[in-house]
Backbone bond lengths (Angstrom), bond angles and torsions (degrees), N, CA, C in turn:
res aa  C-N    CA-C-N  psi(-1)  N-CA   C-N-CA  omega(-1)  CA-C   N-CA-C  phi
1 M - - - 1.464 - - 1.536 109.66 -
2 Q 1.314 116.24 136.60 1.471 121.08 178.43 1.530 107.74 -88.77
3 L 1.330 116.47 98.37 1.429 119.24 -178.82 1.487 115.27 -70.63
4 Y 1.328 117.31 -26.24 1.486 118.04 179.54 1.520 110.32 -63.57
5 A 1.294 118.52 -29.53 1.458 119.75 175.37 1.515 109.56 -62.94
6 K 1.285 119.54 -32.83 1.471 122.72 175.55 1.514 111.42 -65.89
7 F 1.382 115.90 -36.63 1.472 117.90 177.92 1.514 109.10 -62.14
8 Q 1.359 116.09 -42.13 1.461 120.16 -177.58 1.575 111.66 -66.77
9 L 1.338 115.85 -23.29 1.452 119.70 176.02 1.493 113.80 -90.31
10 G 1.347 115.46 -11.43 1.472 118.87 -177.83 1.500 115.04 -67.54
11 L 1.335 112.85 166.32 1.445 122.34 -176.72 1.510 113.38 -112.66
12 P 1.318 118.16 146.12 1.436 119.53 165.96 1.543 109.56 -57.76
13 L 1.327 117.87 157.79 1.501 119.80 -173.29 1.527 112.58 -56.79
14 T 1.345 118.22 -46.43 1.451 119.62 -175.50 1.565 109.73 -58.26
15 E 1.345 115.76 -44.80 1.468 119.19 -178.83 1.514 109.41 -68.05
16 F 1.345 119.80 -37.51 1.419 122.25 179.54 1.525 110.78 -62.16
17 L 1.362 116.83 -45.79 1.439 119.26 -179.05 1.537 112.89 -71.02
18 T 1.352 116.13 -31.70 1.457 118.50 175.68 1.542 111.37 -65.55
19 R 1.329 115.40 -40.19 1.481 118.00 -178.42 1.523 112.33 -76.05
20 Y 1.334 116.54 -40.54 1.498 118.54 -171.16 1.521 116.97 -108.54
21 G 1.308 115.41 -12.53 1.485 118.18 -173.99 1.584 113.49 -103.60
22 T 1.312 114.39 160.33 1.439 120.01 171.67 1.514 108.25 -98.02
23 D 1.291 117.15 178.76 1.513 119.70 178.59 1.517 106.91 -62.49
24 A 1.313 118.46 -40.00 1.491 120.50 -178.15 1.526 109.98 -65.95
25 H 1.317 118.21 -40.14 1.497 119.95 176.27 1.511 111.16 -61.59
26 R 1.321 115.58 -49.90 1.468 119.60 -179.38 1.520 112.32 -59.31
27 A 1.353 115.97 -35.73 1.488 118.88 178.63 1.507 111.36 -64.50
28 R 1.372 116.37 -40.34 1.428 120.48 179.49 1.541 111.37 -64.19
29 W 1.306 116.04 -45.77 1.462 120.74 -179.72 1.511 109.46 -64.11
30 N 1.313 117.66 -40.94 1.480 122.68 -178.77 1.545 108.90 -65.73
31 A 1.360 117.19 -38.98 1.478 119.26 -178.94 1.543 108.88 -63.17
32 T 1.335 116.77 -40.62 1.476 118.61 177.49 1.527 109.85 -65.64
33 W 1.299 115.89 -43.49 1.502 118.00 177.32 1.496 111.35 -53.62
34 E 1.314 117.39 -52.18 1.458 121.63 -178.96 1.559 113.47 -61.32
35 Q 1.338 116.86 -32.57 1.438 120.12 -176.08 1.530 113.99 -90.02
36 T 1.308 115.24 -8.48 1.494 120.72 -178.35 1.487 109.31 -89.51
37 T 1.308 116.44 118.34 1.485 123.48 178.09 1.508 107.29 -123.65
38 L 1.327 113.77 152.20 1.432 121.61 174.72 1.562 108.64 -109.04
39 T 1.277 115.81 144.87 1.448 119.35 174.86 1.497 110.14 -73.89
40 D 1.318 118.61 161.94 1.457 122.39 175.34 1.536 110.51 -54.86
41 E 1.281 116.55 -42.67 1.480 121.20 -179.50 1.501 110.75 -62.64
42 Q 1.393 117.74 -43.82 1.441 121.69 178.68 1.550 109.77 -62.83
43 R 1.305 118.02 -41.55 1.489 121.42 178.64 1.520 111.41 -64.34
44 R 1.313 116.93 -40.75 1.486 121.26 177.55 1.520 110.54 -60.27
45 L 1.337 114.45 -46.60 1.442 118.98 178.66 1.505 111.95 -58.07
46 L 1.300 116.12 -51.43 1.511 121.02 179.09 1.521 109.29 -61.34
47 G 1.253 120.98 -36.64 1.432 123.74 177.62 1.503 114.75 -62.41
48 R 1.367 115.39 -19.07 1.476 119.54 -179.58 1.562 108.43 -89.04
49 F 1.290 120.73 -6.11 1.427 121.10 178.48 1.546 108.64 -68.67
50 T 1.334 114.87 127.13 1.454 118.85 -179.86 1.564 114.46 -118.77
51 R 1.353 113.62 -23.35 1.456 118.92 -173.94 1.533 108.15 -87.49
52 P 1.305 117.70 128.34 1.499 121.02 176.16 1.544 110.29 -54.26
53 M 1.274 114.78 138.17 1.456 122.68 -176.97 1.522 106.72 -133.23
54 H 1.309 116.33 114.64 1.473 119.58 176.94 1.532 107.21 -96.81
55 V 1.306 116.18 128.21 1.435 122.73 -173.20 1.515 110.75 -124.66
56 L 1.337 114.60 118.42 1.456 121.88 177.20 1.499 108.49 -100.21
57 V 1.341 115.81 129.02 1.495 120.23 -179.14 1.549 106.78 -118.97
58 L 1.347 114.93 116.49 1.429 121.91 171.91 1.551 106.82 -84.62
59 A 1.344 115.84 118.60 1.473 116.70 -172.10 1.533 110.20 -145.69
60 G 1.293 112.52 175.29 1.487 122.56 170.88 1.478 106.95 -133.77
61 A 1.307 117.64 128.74 1.461 122.52 -179.29 1.525 109.23 -62.18
62 W 1.303 119.46 -27.65 1.464 125.38 -178.58 1.515 112.60 -78.49
63 C 1.329 117.69 -16.07 1.462 122.36 -168.55 1.518 113.33 -80.48
64 G 1.339 117.21 125.97 1.458 121.76 176.70 1.518 114.05 -60.35
65 D 1.341 115.93 -41.92 1.471 118.97 179.41 1.524 111.01 -63.31
66 C 1.329 116.70 -36.78 1.460 120.59 177.34 1.543 110.25 -67.67
67 S 1.323 117.12 -47.47 1.446 117.38 -178.36 1.506 114.59 -68.58
68 S 1.314 118.16 -18.15 1.455 120.51 177.24 1.523 112.08 -94.85
69 Q 1.370 118.65 -6.91 1.485 119.32 -179.31 1.491 112.82 -121.82
70 C 1.309 119.64 -40.48 1.452 121.78 -173.63 1.539 113.32 -60.03
71 P 1.318 120.09 -36.34 1.461 119.61 177.64 1.553 110.94 -63.55
72 I 1.285 115.68 -23.63 1.520 119.22 172.18 1.500 110.47 -58.89
73 F 1.365 117.85 -43.22 1.447 122.14 -177.57 1.532 109.93 -64.57
74 E 1.325 114.91 -36.32 1.475 120.80 177.40 1.537 110.49 -63.59
75 R 1.303 117.48 -39.92 1.463 120.50 177.07 1.552 109.61 -63.86
76 F 1.340 116.33 -41.36 1.450 118.89 177.09 1.517 110.82 -59.96
77 A 1.334 117.91 -45.52 1.416 121.73 -177.65 1.560 111.34 -66.08
78 E 1.344 114.98 -31.22 1.446 118.93 176.61 1.538 109.82 -64.24
79 A 1.307 116.52 -38.08 1.486 120.48 -178.51 1.545 111.38 -85.48
80 A 1.332 118.41 -19.53 1.450 121.79 -177.84 1.533 108.59 -132.71
81 P 1.318 119.96 89.71 1.436 119.84 -176.64 1.516 115.90 -61.21
82 V 1.312 118.98 -11.52 1.469 120.89 175.23 1.511 113.15 -72.36
83 I 1.358 116.27 -10.37 1.473 120.07 177.09 1.516 108.20 -88.22
84 R 1.301 115.01 119.19 1.475 120.60 177.55 1.505 108.44 -112.56
85 L 1.312 117.53 116.45 1.467 126.02 -174.98 1.504 111.64 -100.63
86 R 1.371 116.51 137.01 1.440 119.88 170.64 1.515 108.25 -139.29
87 Y 1.307 115.61 143.34 1.447 120.22 -174.97 1.548 110.25 -118.50
88 I 1.329 115.42 140.35 1.473 119.34 173.13 1.498 107.03 -127.44
89 D 1.319 115.71 150.08 1.471 122.27 -177.75 1.509 107.68 -84.32
90 R 1.315 113.14 132.98 1.487 121.09 -175.90 1.573 108.55 -59.31
91 D 1.306 118.73 -42.52 1.463 118.25 -174.64 1.536 113.43 -79.85
92 D 1.369 118.26 -28.61 1.448 119.44 177.05 1.529 110.90 -78.09
93 H 1.324 118.84 -17.07 1.464 123.18 -179.06 1.518 109.19 -119.89
94 A 1.310 116.86 62.12 1.478 120.76 -175.55 1.516 112.28 -60.70
95 D 1.316 118.70 -29.39 1.452 121.00 178.12 1.548 110.96 -68.28
96 A 1.312 116.27 -38.70 1.453 120.57 177.49 1.559 108.47 -69.11
97 Q 1.315 114.76 -42.28 1.461 119.99 178.50 1.516 111.27 -55.82
98 A 1.333 114.85 -45.69 1.477 119.03 179.56 1.509 111.74 -65.95
99 A 1.330 118.47 -36.62 1.445 121.49 179.06 1.510 114.33 -71.05
100 L 1.319 114.74 -24.56 1.481 120.57 -176.71 1.482 116.18 -109.21
101 Q 1.339 115.70 22.73 1.441 119.79 175.32 1.536 110.80 -58.61
102 I 1.316 115.41 150.41 1.407 125.17 176.46 1.549 108.50 -123.08
103 N 1.326 114.09 124.88 1.466 120.17 -179.74 1.513 110.42 53.87
104 G 1.347 117.98 36.24 1.436 122.60 177.01 1.514 114.66 77.44
105 G 1.312 119.56 9.27 1.439 122.05 -177.43 1.532 112.25 -125.73
106 N 1.295 115.19 162.73 1.449 122.56 176.01 1.494 107.99 -84.72
107 R 1.320 117.31 117.40 1.437 123.15 -175.33 1.529 109.50 -128.00
108 V 1.281 114.70 149.71 1.516 120.29 171.26 1.503 107.08 -146.55
109 P 1.305 118.25 149.00 1.446 127.25 -3.77 1.504 112.60 -78.28
110 V 1.293 116.23 146.41 1.484 122.38 170.69 1.531 104.00 -124.01
111 V 1.325 115.04 130.55 1.444 122.67 -175.55 1.549 108.10 -112.36
112 V 1.320 115.29 134.86 1.471 121.53 177.66 1.532 104.86 -122.25
113 F 1.319 115.43 126.41 1.466 122.84 179.76 1.516 110.81 -101.52
114 F 1.351 115.44 133.51 1.465 120.74 -179.84 1.461 109.87 -125.56
115 S 1.318 118.24 152.38 1.423 123.98 167.02 1.531 109.06 -68.00
116 E 1.275 115.92 169.54 1.494 121.00 -179.52 1.548 111.02 -62.18
117 D 1.331 117.19 -24.83 1.451 121.95 -178.49 1.508 112.93 -102.59
118 G 1.317 117.60 14.02 1.451 119.17 168.08 1.523 117.38 96.88
119 F 1.305 118.25 5.33 1.462 119.76 177.37 1.527 109.84 -81.98
120 E 1.333 116.53 135.19 1.448 118.37 176.18 1.554 110.75 -69.96
121 V 1.290 117.25 135.43 1.465 122.46 -179.48 1.494 111.16 -109.69
122 S 1.339 118.34 -40.67 1.449 120.60 -174.62 1.552 109.56 -166.34
123 R 1.316 114.21 159.81 1.494 123.98 172.48 1.470 107.63 -128.49
124 F 1.346 115.23 145.06 1.427 121.15 176.88 1.526 111.79 -154.10
125 G 1.294 116.96 140.46 1.455 120.11 179.60 1.514 108.32 163.76
126 D 1.139 120.03 174.77 1.465 140.08 -3.96 1.513 112.08 -94.38
127 R 1.306 116.48 -25.47 1.469 122.16 174.23 1.551 107.12 -135.72
128 P 1.278 116.06 145.74 1.482 118.01 174.26 1.520 111.90 -80.63
129 L 1.287 116.18 169.86 1.459 122.77 -175.18 1.530 113.53 -54.49
130 A 1.317 117.94 -42.50 1.466 120.92 -176.85 1.514 110.24 -57.76
131 R 1.344 118.24 -43.79 1.444 121.06 178.36 1.540 113.52 -67.31
132 Y 1.328 116.16 -40.50 1.486 117.70 174.70 1.511 109.84 -62.99
133 R 1.285 120.61 -41.74 1.411 121.32 178.12 1.519 112.73 -56.70
134 Q 1.352 115.09 -42.93 1.435 122.53 178.12 1.531 110.03 -60.37
135 L 1.343 114.78 -50.37 1.464 120.42 -176.34 1.557 110.92 -58.99
136 V 1.346 114.42 -44.52 1.471 120.29 179.31 1.515 110.86 -63.61
137 A 1.353 116.85 -43.58 1.432 120.86 -179.67 1.493 114.34 -63.37
138 T 1.326 116.92 -35.00 1.472 121.37 -178.05 1.477 112.68 -92.98
139 L 1.384 116.30 -16.64 1.430 120.49 -179.93 1.537 113.15 52.60
140 T 1.340 115.22 41.59 1.480 118.19 -177.79 1.518 113.92 -77.67
141 G 1.330 116.14 -23.41 1.457 119.37 178.95 1.512 112.45 73.95
142 E 1.350 119.13 10.27 1.456 120.75 179.88 1.530 111.50 -58.99
143 S 1.311 116.77 140.69 1.463 118.93 171.81 1.519 111.01 -102.00
144 C 1.305 115.94 -18.68 1.474 121.06 177.39 1.548 105.75 -152.74
145 A 1.259 116.92 116.21 1.479 121.39 -178.91 1.519 110.17 -69.18
146 T 1.340 116.08 166.62 1.432 120.40 -175.42 1.492 112.20 -70.73
147 G 1.317 118.82 -29.45 1.442 122.86 -177.58 1.491 112.22 96.11
148 W 1.337 118.76 -5.03 1.460 119.89 179.34 1.511 108.70 -80.59
149 V 1.323 117.17 131.09 1.446 122.34 -174.03 1.521 109.76 -128.74
150 A 1.326 116.75 131.32 1.444 121.58 173.68 1.549 109.00 -89.04
151 G 1.297 117.45 133.16 1.445 123.30 -176.83 1.512 113.82 -55.03
152 D 1.301 117.36 -31.98 1.495 119.94 -178.67 1.490 111.97 -102.61
153 D 1.285 117.43 19.61 1.488 122.72 -177.10 1.550 106.60 -72.41
154 P 1.365 117.78 115.37 1.459 118.45 179.47 1.536 113.89 -61.71
155 V 1.288 116.50 -31.30 1.478 117.62 177.29 1.493 111.85 -66.94
156 Q 1.329 116.88 -41.01 1.476 119.96 176.58 1.507 110.92 -64.24
157 Q 1.327 117.78 -37.73 1.490 120.03 175.49 1.516 110.93 -62.24
158 A 1.342 116.90 -39.13 1.484 120.53 176.60 1.548 111.18 -68.65
159 V 1.313 116.65 -32.98 1.474 120.10 177.16 1.559 108.89 -65.07
160 V 1.356 115.56 -42.39 1.475 119.40 176.54 1.526 109.51 -56.80
161 Q 1.323 118.02 -45.19 1.477 122.22 -177.65 1.562 110.63 -69.34
162 D 1.311 116.54 -39.80 1.484 119.76 175.79 1.515 110.57 -56.80
163 W 1.329 115.92 -50.70 1.481 119.53 179.75 1.559 110.72 -63.63
164 L 1.335 116.64 -40.92 1.455 118.49 179.45 1.524 110.12 -63.05
165 N 1.283 118.65 -37.58 1.443 120.35 178.14 1.537 109.90 -59.09
166 E 1.313 117.61 -38.74 1.494 119.37 -177.99 1.518 108.23 -73.08
167 F 1.329 118.74 -43.59 1.478 120.42 176.71 1.518 111.09 -58.81
168 E 1.321 116.08 -42.71 1.511 118.84 176.11 1.509 111.94 -62.86
169 R 1.317 118.52 -45.60 1.463 120.83 177.00 1.499 113.18 -53.05
170 V 1.373 115.39 -46.01 1.449 119.26 179.57 1.521 110.19 -66.82
171 Q 1.330 118.79 -39.91 1.446 118.98 179.35 1.582 112.81 -59.25
172 W 1.370 113.82 -40.71 1.453 115.73 -179.88 1.536 111.29 -72.33
173 I 1.330 117.58 -31.37 1.497 119.29 171.41 1.510 109.67 -58.36
174 L 1.320 116.63 -47.10 1.459 121.70 179.44 1.512 111.54 -63.03
175 R 1.275 118.35 -43.82 1.466 123.27 -176.23 1.522 109.95 -66.82
176 L 1.327 118.64 -35.49 1.456 120.91 -175.84 1.549 112.93 -94.86
177 S 1.328 116.94 -0.07 1.443 119.11 179.07 1.526 111.53 -65.57
178 P 1.315 116.47 121.60 1.499 117.98 -179.36 1.503 112.28 -58.56
179 R 1.322 119.12 -36.47 1.446 122.18 -179.47 1.543 110.43 -64.82
180 L 1.336 116.46 -44.43 1.476 119.24 -179.42 1.541 110.87 -76.13
181 R 1.310 118.88 -27.95 1.467 120.09 175.97 1.544 109.53 -68.30
182 R 1.315 117.42 -37.48 1.467 119.51 175.48 1.526 109.46 -65.36
183 L 1.308 116.78 -45.42 1.452 122.39 179.53 1.506 112.71 -55.50
184 H 1.380 115.35 -45.13 1.463 119.99 -176.17 1.553 113.19 -94.84
185 G 1.312 116.40 -2.55 1.480 119.14 179.81 1.507 113.57 64.62
186 D 1.329 117.12 37.02 1.477 118.10 179.82 1.539 106.36 -130.55
């Protein structure tokens, strides 16, 4: 399956939530957006990103994990305009869902990173390490969290950092790519 074609079909977040979400879904995503902040150090790091990064997010507007994580990506893109995000609905893109299964299951969010010219660089999802550590520690057995996030939640702050680490890793892969260095003359 050519996943980059899905990126080109994807929607910016506002359009995605308008098409697939309810008012309650949008409220949950917006609450996370408002409560997600980046440190000065995180903003400086993102400000150093120079290589265009196309990011496809397989998501569900209804999903608590998506509503608690995807607004983080929007904050990253706000600080690093080279990050271009597009969202596709898991159920409307069953072929992408099948191609992006994790551990034999349908999971969201799943993020696929592409170079500016459509080469896949990395995949990451459905929850970062900090969230899994929390779930294991509390033994809640949740399969999909509620999506409600407290602004001062240390686990959510760790989730932001986990995702930032992956975005940073991809940026450095793109910056060091011999093919892209030739293309950009750097």
